[in-house]
Z-matrix of the N, CA and C atoms (Angstrom, degrees):
N
C 1 1.448
C 2 1.536 1 112.65
N 3 1.312 2 116.46 1 -31.20
C 4 1.464 3 118.95 2 -176.21
C 5 1.529 4 111.60 3 -63.97
N 6 1.321 5 117.14 4 -35.61
C 7 1.469 6 120.04 5 177.96
C 8 1.532 7 110.71 6 -65.86
N 9 1.311 8 116.77 7 -37.48
C 10 1.468 9 120.25 8 177.96
C 11 1.525 10 109.89 9 -66.75
N 12 1.321 11 116.49 10 -42.65
C 13 1.464 12 120.47 11 178.95
C 14 1.527 13 110.22 12 -61.90
N 15 1.329 14 117.37 13 -43.08
C 16 1.464 15 120.21 14 -179.95
C 17 1.530 16 110.97 15 -66.45
N 18 1.332 17 117.65 16 -37.26
C 19 1.466 18 120.82 17 177.59
C 20 1.529 19 110.88 18 -65.88
N 21 1.322 20 117.08 19 -41.84
C 22 1.465 21 120.52 20 178.14
C 23 1.527 22 110.04 21 -66.51
N 24 1.338 23 117.78 22 -38.67
C 25 1.464 24 121.38 23 177.08
C 26 1.528 25 110.29 24 -62.55
N 27 1.327 26 117.02 25 -45.24
C 28 1.469 27 120.17 26 178.59
C 29 1.523 28 110.62 27 -61.88
N 30 1.316 29 117.47 28 -41.86
C 31 1.462 30 121.31 29 178.20
C 32 1.531 31 111.07 30 -63.34
N 33 1.327 32 116.56 31 -40.94
C 34 1.466 33 120.44 32 179.86
C 35 1.524 34 110.68 33 -66.16
N 36 1.332 35 117.79 34 -45.22
C 37 1.466 36 120.63 35 179.48
C 38 1.529 37 110.95 36 -64.74
N 39 1.318 38 117.09 37 -37.83
C 40 1.466 39 120.71 38 178.15
C 41 1.524 40 110.77 39 -65.14
N 42 1.330 41 116.42 40 -43.31
C 43 1.468 42 119.19 41 -179.44
C 44 1.528 43 111.19 42 -67.93
N 45 1.327 44 117.73 43 -37.78
C 46 1.469 45 120.33 44 177.67
C 47 1.526 46 109.96 45 -64.44
N 48 1.324 47 116.70 46 -42.36
C 49 1.462 48 120.87 47 178.78
C 50 1.533 49 110.28 48 -61.37
N 51 1.317 50 116.87 49 -43.89
C 52 1.463 51 119.86 50 -179.48
C 53 1.521 52 112.00 51 -65.25
N 54 1.314 53 116.96 52 -39.05
C 55 1.464 54 119.44 53 178.86
C 56 1.523 55 110.35 54 -67.87
N 57 1.334 56 117.47 55 -42.10
C 58 1.464 57 120.26 56 -178.37
C 59 1.518 58 112.27 57 -62.24
N 60 1.326 59 117.86 58 -32.22
C 61 1.462 60 121.09 59 -177.48
C 62 1.525 61 112.81 60 -95.69
N 63 1.313 62 117.08 61 12.57
C 64 1.459 63 120.77 62 178.55
C 65 1.530 64 109.56 63 -102.27
N 66 1.307 65 114.97 64 176.39
C 67 1.461 66 120.65 65 177.38
C 68 1.529 67 110.27 66 -62.18
N 69 1.325 68 116.62 67 -40.51
C 70 1.471 69 120.45 68 178.51
C 71 1.517 70 111.15 69 -64.45
N 72 1.327 71 116.61 70 -37.72
C 73 1.456 72 120.26 71 178.84
C 74 1.517 73 112.36 72 -65.01
N 75 1.332 74 115.74 73 -39.63
C 76 1.464 75 118.73 74 176.59
C 77 1.526 76 110.78 75 -66.14
N 78 1.325 77 116.70 76 -36.21
C 79 1.465 78 120.01 77 176.47
C 80 1.525 79 110.62 78 -65.25
N 81 1.338 80 116.41 79 -40.32
C 82 1.473 81 119.55 80 178.28
C 83 1.520 82 111.39 81 -67.35
N 84 1.333 83 117.68 82 -36.47
C 85 1.461 84 120.11 83 176.78
C 86 1.528 85 110.30 84 -65.13
N 87 1.318 86 116.53 85 -41.45
C 88 1.463 87 120.09 86 176.59
C 89 1.524 88 110.50 87 -63.38
N 90 1.319 89 116.30 88 -38.67
C 91 1.461 90 120.76 89 178.61
C 92 1.528 91 110.87 90 -64.50
N 93 1.319 92 116.76 91 -38.81
C 94 1.465 93 120.28 92 179.84
C 95 1.529 94 111.15 93 -70.28
N 96 1.336 95 116.69 94 -38.34
C 97 1.463 96 120.02 95 -177.21
C 98 1.526 97 112.22 96 -77.94
N 99 1.318 98 116.51 97 -51.11
C 100 1.464 99 122.08 98 -176.24
C 101 1.526 100 109.94 99 -142.12
N 102 1.342 101 118.24 100 90.86
C 103 1.468 102 119.49 101 -177.15
C 104 1.531 103 113.94 102 -59.98
N 105 1.307 104 116.84 103 -38.53
C 106 1.463 105 119.25 104 -178.93
C 107 1.526 106 111.08 105 -67.22
N 108 1.324 107 116.63 106 -41.84
C 109 1.462 108 120.17 107 177.96
C 110 1.527 109 110.49 108 -65.67
N 111 1.328 110 117.42 109 -39.09
C 112 1.464 111 120.94 110 178.76
C 113 1.528 112 110.18 111 -63.57
N 114 1.319 113 116.57 112 -41.59
C 115 1.463 114 120.14 113 178.80
C 116 1.533 115 110.15 114 -65.39
N 117 1.321 116 116.34 115 -38.41
C 118 1.453 117 120.33 116 178.10
C 119 1.523 118 111.39 117 -63.60
N 120 1.330 119 116.90 118 -33.86
C 121 1.467 120 121.34 119 -179.75
C 122 1.523 121 112.70 120 -81.64
N 123 1.337 122 117.79 121 -1.53
C 124 1.448 123 120.44 122 173.40
C 125 1.516 124 115.43 123 107.53
N 126 1.321 125 118.20 124 8.01
C 127 1.465 126 121.06 125 178.05
C 128 1.526 127 108.39 126 -79.14
N 129 1.314 128 116.70 127 127.22
C 130 1.459 129 121.57 128 175.79
C 131 1.528 130 107.46 129 -76.79
N 132 1.324 131 116.20 130 99.52
C 133 1.461 132 122.20 131 -170.55
C 134 1.526 133 111.47 132 -62.81
N 135 1.307 134 117.88 133 -47.74
C 136 1.467 135 120.86 134 -177.22
C 137 1.536 136 111.05 135 -63.57
N 138 1.325 137 116.55 136 -42.91
C 139 1.467 138 120.51 137 179.61
C 140 1.525 139 110.49 138 -65.19
N 141 1.334 140 116.96 139 -44.29
C 142 1.463 141 120.52 140 -179.21
C 143 1.524 142 110.76 141 -63.21
N 144 1.313 143 117.20 142 -42.41
C 145 1.465 144 120.03 143 178.84
C 146 1.521 145 111.63 144 -65.55
N 147 1.328 146 117.09 145 -37.36
C 148 1.468 147 120.49 146 177.91
C 149 1.525 148 110.79 147 -66.29
N 150 1.319 149 117.25 148 -40.84
C 151 1.468 150 120.92 149 178.67
C 152 1.527 151 110.24 150 -64.82
N 153 1.319 152 117.02 151 -43.53
C 154 1.473 153 120.20 152 179.20
C 155 1.522 154 110.54 153 -64.96
N 156 1.322 155 117.14 154 -40.21
C 157 1.464 156 120.36 155 178.19
C 158 1.529 157 110.61 156 -62.57
N 159 1.320 158 116.57 157 -43.29
C 160 1.469 159 120.43 158 178.43
C 161 1.518 160 112.08 159 -65.37
N 162 1.330 161 117.14 160 -42.15
C 163 1.468 162 120.30 161 179.68
C 164 1.524 163 110.84 162 -65.33
N 165 1.326 164 116.90 163 -41.39
C 166 1.469 165 118.34 164 179.00
C 167 1.521 166 110.89 165 -66.67
N 168 1.328 167 116.93 166 -35.08
C 169 1.463 168 120.29 167 175.05
C 170 1.520 169 111.80 168 -64.97
N 171 1.329 170 116.61 169 -37.05
C 172 1.467 171 120.25 170 177.86
C 173 1.524 172 110.84 171 -66.33
N 174 1.333 173 116.42 172 -44.45
C 175 1.467 174 119.63 173 177.44
C 176 1.526 175 111.16 174 -61.47
N 177 1.336 176 116.17 175 -42.89
C 178 1.469 177 119.92 176 179.54
C 179 1.525 178 111.19 177 -65.63
N 180 1.313 179 117.41 178 -38.77
C 181 1.463 180 120.82 179 178.27
C 182 1.520 181 112.29 180 -64.47
N 183 1.322 182 116.58 181 -43.42
C 184 1.469 183 120.25 182 177.88
C 185 1.525 184 110.02 183 -64.40
N 186 1.333 185 116.33 184 -42.84
C 187 1.468 186 119.55 185 178.88
C 188 1.532 187 111.11 186 -63.28
N 189 1.317 188 117.28 187 -40.21
C 190 1.460 189 120.38 188 177.70
C 191 1.512 190 112.65 189 -65.60
N 192 1.329 191 116.77 190 -40.29
C 193 1.465 192 120.32 191 178.11
C 194 1.520 193 111.14 192 -64.79
N 195 1.336 194 116.77 193 -42.40
C 196 1.464 195 119.82 194 178.18
C 197 1.528 196 110.94 195 -67.20
N 198 1.324 197 116.38 196 -38.03
C 199 1.467 198 119.39 197 176.53
C 200 1.516 199 112.13 198 -63.15
N 201 1.327 200 116.59 199 -39.33
C 202 1.463 201 120.16 200 177.85
C 203 1.527 202 110.96 201 -66.14
N 204 1.324 203 117.20 202 -37.40
C 205 1.461 204 119.95 203 177.14
C 206 1.527 205 111.94 204 -64.99
N 207 1.322 206 116.27 205 -37.02
C 208 1.460 207 119.95 206 -178.33
C 209 1.526 208 112.60 207 -74.49
N 210 1.339 209 117.05 208 -35.90
C 211 1.457 210 119.52 209 -176.20
C 212 1.523 211 113.38 210 -93.47
N 213 1.324 212 117.31 211 -13.61
C 214 1.471 213 123.65 212 179.58
C 215 1.524 214 113.61 213 67.42
N 216 1.330 215 118.04 214 -2.05
C 217 1.461 216 120.21 215 178.59
C 218 1.519 217 108.69 216 -158.09
N 219 1.310 218 116.13 217 136.39
C 220 1.454 219 121.56 218 173.87
C 221 1.513 220 107.05 219 -134.53
N 222 1.314 221 115.10 220 123.48
C 223 1.456 222 120.85 221 178.19
C 224 1.517 223 109.84 222 -132.73
N 225 1.317 224 116.32 223 179.23
C 226 1.466 225 119.31 224 -178.71
C 227 1.524 226 113.33 225 -63.15
N 228 1.319 227 116.91 226 -27.68
C 229 1.463 228 119.71 227 -178.31
C 230 1.521 229 112.99 228 -89.92
N 231 1.316 230 117.48 229 -3.21
C 232 1.461 231 120.00 230 -177.06
C 233 1.522 232 111.34 231 -64.69
N 234 1.321 233 117.27 232 -45.53
C 235 1.459 234 121.88 233 -179.28
C 236 1.519 235 108.52 234 -123.63
N 237 1.314 236 116.35 235 109.16
C 238 1.452 237 121.13 236 179.84
C 239 1.513 238 111.50 237 -92.87
N 240 1.310 239 115.19 238 -171.46
C 241 1.459 240 119.64 239 -178.80
C 242 1.520 241 111.63 240 -69.77
N 243 1.337 242 118.07 241 -30.27
C 244 1.467 243 120.19 242 179.00
C 245 1.531 244 110.46 243 -64.66
N 246 1.314 245 117.66 244 -33.13
C 247 1.461 246 121.01 245 177.60
C 248 1.527 247 110.30 246 -62.63
N 249 1.316 248 117.83 247 -40.97
C 250 1.463 249 121.44 248 177.33
C 251 1.520 250 111.18 249 -63.85
N 252 1.324 251 116.40 250 -40.24
C 253 1.466 252 120.60 251 178.20
C 254 1.520 253 110.34 252 -64.59
N 255 1.332 254 116.95 253 -41.91
C 256 1.464 255 119.87 254 177.86
C 257 1.528 256 111.47 255 -62.09
N 258 1.331 257 117.60 256 -40.55
C 259 1.460 258 120.04 257 178.16
C 260 1.523 259 111.12 258 -64.71
N 261 1.310 260 117.58 259 -39.56
C 262 1.458 261 121.08 260 178.62
C 263 1.524 262 110.78 261 -64.78
N 264 1.328 263 116.56 262 -45.03
C 265 1.468 264 120.39 263 177.58
C 266 1.527 265 109.66 264 -62.31
N 267 1.323 266 116.92 265 -40.53
C 268 1.459 267 120.13 266 178.87
C 269 1.513 268 112.09 267 -62.48
N 270 1.329 269 117.62 268 -39.24
C 271 1.466 270 120.95 269 178.23
C 272 1.522 271 110.92 270 -65.58
N 273 1.329 272 117.14 271 -40.82
C 274 1.465 273 120.53 272 179.25
C 275 1.524 274 110.26 273 -67.81
N 276 1.316 275 117.26 274 -43.36
C 277 1.462 276 121.28 275 -179.18
C 278 1.526 277 110.78 276 -64.81
N 279 1.310 278 117.24 277 -44.02
C 280 1.455 279 120.22 278 -179.02
C 281 1.514 280 112.81 279 -72.75
N 282 1.294 281 117.09 280 -39.64
C 283 1.457 282 121.05 281 -179.30
C 284 1.512 283 109.79 282 131.74
N 285 1.305 284 116.22 283 121.29
C 286 1.459 285 120.87 284 -176.47
C 287 1.521 286 112.95 285 -73.14
N 288 1.318 287 117.38 286 -22.20
C 289 1.456 288 120.10 287 -175.22
C 290 1.523 289 112.84 288 -98.91
N 291 1.325 290 117.91 289 14.15
C 292 1.453 291 120.36 290 -176.77
C 293 1.523 292 110.26 291 -139.35
N 294 1.320 293 116.31 292 132.22
C 295 1.466 294 119.85 293 176.36
C 296 1.525 295 110.28 294 -66.81
N 297 1.329 296 116.63 295 -39.67
C 298 1.466 297 119.72 296 177.73
C 299 1.524 298 110.87 297 -65.75
N 300 1.321 299 117.06 298 -37.60
C 301 1.456 300 120.44 299 178.36
C 302 1.519 301 111.82 300 -63.26
N 303 1.326 302 116.51 301 -42.22
C 304 1.461 303 119.88 302 177.59
C 305 1.522 304 110.95 303 -64.45
N 306 1.336 305 116.74 304 -37.90
C 307 1.460 306 120.67 305 178.19
C 308 1.529 307 110.95 306 -63.96
N 309 1.328 308 116.58 307 -49.90
C 310 1.460 309 119.56 308 -178.31
C 311 1.529 310 111.60 309 -69.75
N 312 1.325 311 117.50 310 -33.83
C 313 1.463 312 120.02 311 175.02
C 314 1.518 313 111.60 312 -64.00
N 315 1.331 314 116.59 313 -40.33
C 316 1.463 315 120.40 314 176.69
C 317 1.521 316 112.10 315 -64.42
N 318 1.332 317 116.57 316 -41.03
C 319 1.467 318 119.72 317 176.85
C 320 1.524 319 111.33 318 -64.61
N 321 1.330 320 115.83 319 -40.57
C 322 1.463 321 119.47 320 178.12
C 323 1.524 322 110.82 321 -62.14
N 324 1.330 323 116.58 322 -41.57
C 325 1.458 324 119.63 323 -179.58
C 326 1.527 325 111.49 324 -71.12
N 327 1.310 326 117.28 325 -21.74
C 328 1.464 327 120.45 326 175.64
C 329 1.527 328 110.85 327 -70.97
N 330 1.341 329 116.12 328 -38.54
C 331 1.457 330 119.47 329 -174.40
C 332 1.527 331 113.77 330 -100.49
N 333 1.325 332 119.27 331 -14.97
C 334 1.466 333 121.59 332 179.66
C 335 1.529 334 112.93 333 -61.13
N 336 1.333 335 120.05 334 -44.41
C 337 1.465 336 118.38 335 179.31
C 338 1.539 337 112.82 336 -60.97
N 339 1.331 338 116.87 337 -36.24
C 340 1.460 339 119.32 338 178.35
C 341 1.523 340 110.93 339 -65.91
N 342 1.334 341 117.13 340 -39.93
C 343 1.458 342 120.54 341 178.00
C 344 1.531 343 110.97 342 -66.70
N 345 1.337 344 116.34 343 -40.86
C 346 1.463 345 119.85 344 179.84
C 347 1.527 346 111.18 345 -68.16
N 348 1.334 347 116.96 346 -38.69
C 349 1.462 348 119.45 347 178.13
C 350 1.521 349 111.69 348 -67.94
N 351 1.346 350 116.37 349 -28.61
C 352 1.461 351 119.80 350 176.91
C 353 1.514 352 110.99 351 -64.36
N 354 1.331 353 117.00 352 -35.68
C 355 1.463 354 120.41 353 177.56
C 356 1.522 355 109.87 354 -77.79
N 357 1.313 356 116.50 355 -49.51
C 358 1.462 357 122.01 356 179.51
C 359 1.517 358 107.81 357 -167.13
N 360 1.307 359 116.77 358 138.69
C 361 1.455 360 120.88 359 -179.51
C 362 1.515 361 113.16 360 -63.34
N 363 1.336 362 117.46 361 -26.47
C 364 1.454 363 121.39 362 -177.94
C 365 1.523 364 112.54 363 -80.05
N 366 1.335 365 117.98 364 -8.23
C 367 1.463 366 120.29 365 -176.54
C 368 1.525 367 114.43 366 -88.35
N 369 1.317 368 117.94 367 -6.15
C 370 1.465 369 119.86 368 -173.69
C 371 1.532 370 111.66 369 -62.79
N 372 1.327 371 118.53 370 -51.34
C 373 1.462 372 120.53 371 -178.13
C 374 1.525 373 112.36 372 -71.01
N 375 1.330 374 120.15 373 -45.85
C 376 1.473 375 118.31 374 177.30
C 377 1.523 376 113.05 375 -61.90
N 378 1.325 377 118.14 376 -31.37
C 379 1.467 378 120.16 377 178.98
C 380 1.524 379 110.79 378 -63.04
N 381 1.329 380 117.14 379 -39.63
C 382 1.467 381 120.31 380 177.53
C 383 1.529 382 110.43 381 -62.36
N 384 1.317 383 116.52 382 -47.98
C 385 1.458 384 120.48 383 -178.58
C 386 1.512 385 112.81 384 -63.84
N 387 1.328 386 116.46 385 -44.70
C 388 1.465 387 119.79 386 179.81
C 389 1.526 388 111.46 387 -65.26
N 390 1.313 389 117.08 388 -38.81
C 391 1.457 390 120.42 389 177.98
C 392 1.524 391 110.67 390 -64.29
N 393 1.318 392 117.17 391 -43.73
C 394 1.465 393 120.73 392 179.74
C 395 1.524 394 111.03 393 -63.18
N 396 1.324 395 118.03 394 -45.58
C 397 1.461 396 121.66 395 179.94
C 398 1.525 397 110.66 396 -63.50
N 399 1.335 398 116.73 397 -43.49
C 400 1.467 399 120.34 398 -179.83
C 401 1.526 400 111.07 399 -63.59
N 402 1.319 401 116.85 400 -40.59
C 403 1.463 402 119.41 401 -178.82
C 404 1.526 403 111.43 402 -68.03
N 405 1.315 404 116.99 403 -42.21
C 406 1.464 405 119.89 404 -179.82
C 407 1.533 406 109.83 405 -67.26
N 408 1.314 407 117.36 406 -36.12
C 409 1.456 408 121.12 407 -176.96
C 410 1.530 409 112.19 408 -76.38
N 411 1.331 410 116.85 409 -48.17
C 412 1.460 411 120.54 410 -173.42
C 413 1.527 412 114.50 411 -95.13
N 414 1.311 413 117.99 412 -34.46
C 415 1.467 414 121.60 413 -178.40
C 416 1.531 415 109.70 414 -133.53
N 417 1.325 416 118.03 415 78.57
C 418 1.465 417 119.32 416 -176.71
C 419 1.536 418 113.46 417 -63.57
N 420 1.334 419 118.18 418 -20.05
C 421 1.465 420 120.63 419 176.89
C 422 1.524 421 111.08 420 -91.50
N 423 1.319 422 117.80 421 7.22
C 424 1.456 423 121.81 422 177.86
C 425 1.518 424 112.42 423 77.87
N 426 1.316 425 115.40 424 -175.20
C 427 1.460 426 120.34 425 178.91
C 428 1.525 427 111.50 426 -63.18
N 429 1.308 428 117.14 427 -32.49
C 430 1.464 429 120.30 428 178.58
C 431 1.522 430 111.28 429 -65.20
N 432 1.322 431 118.13 430 -25.12
C 433 1.458 432 121.46 431 177.62
C 434 1.513 433 112.60 432 -64.92
N 435 1.333 434 117.32 433 -24.41
C 436 1.457 435 120.02 434 176.92
C 437 1.522 436 111.41 435 -66.61
N 438 1.330 437 116.28 436 -30.12
C 439 1.456 438 121.19 437 -176.47
C 440 1.527 439 112.58 438 -102.23
N 441 1.320 440 116.20 439 2.68
C 442 1.450 441 121.34 440 179.94
C 443 1.526 442 109.43 441 -76.09
N 444 1.339 443 118.17 442 145.45
C 445 1.461 444 119.28 443 176.59
C 446 1.528 445 112.63 444 -62.93
N 447 1.337 446 116.11 445 -25.15
C 448 1.467 447 119.63 446 177.40
C 449 1.519 448 112.08 447 -80.49
N 450 1.323 449 116.64 448 -17.74
C 451 1.458 450 120.55 449 179.04
C 452 1.511 451 111.92 450 79.37
N 453 1.342 452 116.41 451 177.40
C 454 1.465 453 120.11 452 178.85
C 455 1.517 454 110.78 453 -68.25
N 456 1.308 455 115.90 454 147.40
C 457 1.456 456 121.37 455 -178.71
C 458 1.531 457 109.58 456 -121.18
N 459 1.307 458 114.62 457 167.44
C 460 1.446 459 120.32 458 176.51
C 461 1.511 460 110.79 459 106.35
N 462 1.342 461 117.59 460 175.59
C 463 1.460 462 120.43 461 -175.37
C 464 1.524 463 112.31 462 -62.73
N 465 1.297 464 116.58 463 -40.65
C 466 1.460 465 119.65 464 179.47
C 467 1.520 466 110.88 465 -86.38
N 468 1.327 467 117.29 466 -31.36
C 469 1.459 468 121.26 467 -179.40
C 470 1.515 469 111.69 468 -63.87
N 471 1.334 470 117.42 469 -35.78
C 472 1.454 471 120.41 470 178.22
C 473 1.528 472 110.77 471 -64.82
N 474 1.337 473 116.28 472 -39.26
C 475 1.457 474 119.96 473 177.46
C 476 1.525 475 111.04 474 -66.41
N 477 1.323 476 117.76 475 -38.18
C 478 1.463 477 121.44 476 177.44
C 479 1.526 478 109.73 477 -63.80
N 480 1.325 479 117.54 478 -43.89
C 481 1.459 480 121.42 479 -179.75
C 482 1.532 481 110.52 480 -64.92
N 483 1.327 482 117.05 481 -38.78
C 484 1.468 483 120.60 482 179.63
C 485 1.524 484 110.44 483 -65.63
N 486 1.335 485 117.39 484 -43.29
C 487 1.471 486 120.45 485 178.30
C 488 1.514 487 110.66 486 -64.05
N 489 1.336 488 117.26 487 -38.86
C 490 1.465 489 120.82 488 179.94
C 491 1.528 490 109.93 489 -65.84
N 492 1.329 491 117.73 490 -38.55
C 493 1.460 492 120.96 491 179.71
C 494 1.533 493 110.74 492 -68.96
N 495 1.325 494 117.60 493 -35.90
C 496 1.463 495 120.97 494 -179.91
C 497 1.529 496 111.63 495 -71.89
N 498 1.317 497 117.65 496 -28.17
C 499 1.466 498 119.91 497 -177.53
C 500 1.521 499 112.79 498 -80.10
N 501 1.337 500 117.37 499 -8.92
C 502 1.474 501 120.56 500 -178.69
C 503 1.490 502 111.35 501 -77.89
């Protein structure tokens, strides 16, 4: 099953990359940044949002089906509210504007609790909060922002980029 999951992941990342670099992807980026400006430029806002909602539902459905195949059982207690919070923190940590960032943020959130429990069982929840605060404060574009051609953004991100440029 793991090979199938990796193939589906590669297909999903490839399709996201292709959409982002297409005309529709640029329209969606404009819609995310400035909806009014995108509408002024001719983007059908309601249609674009409906398409994105449907595509995200399709990705979530495929991920849920693959998860059910891997675990052999899915019940109401399988994924609680804390799991949703961990996924949200992982998306912020990895980078909201990057598919790779969301992937690596999710992987980090999968293994961070184990690392925190190795140090102390009481550190698991504070580690999540401290990581989220640090990422929002220092790297608002997430870890993927470090590898972005635009670089990290935000009040602290600009200082990080300036220090990196001076050290070259």
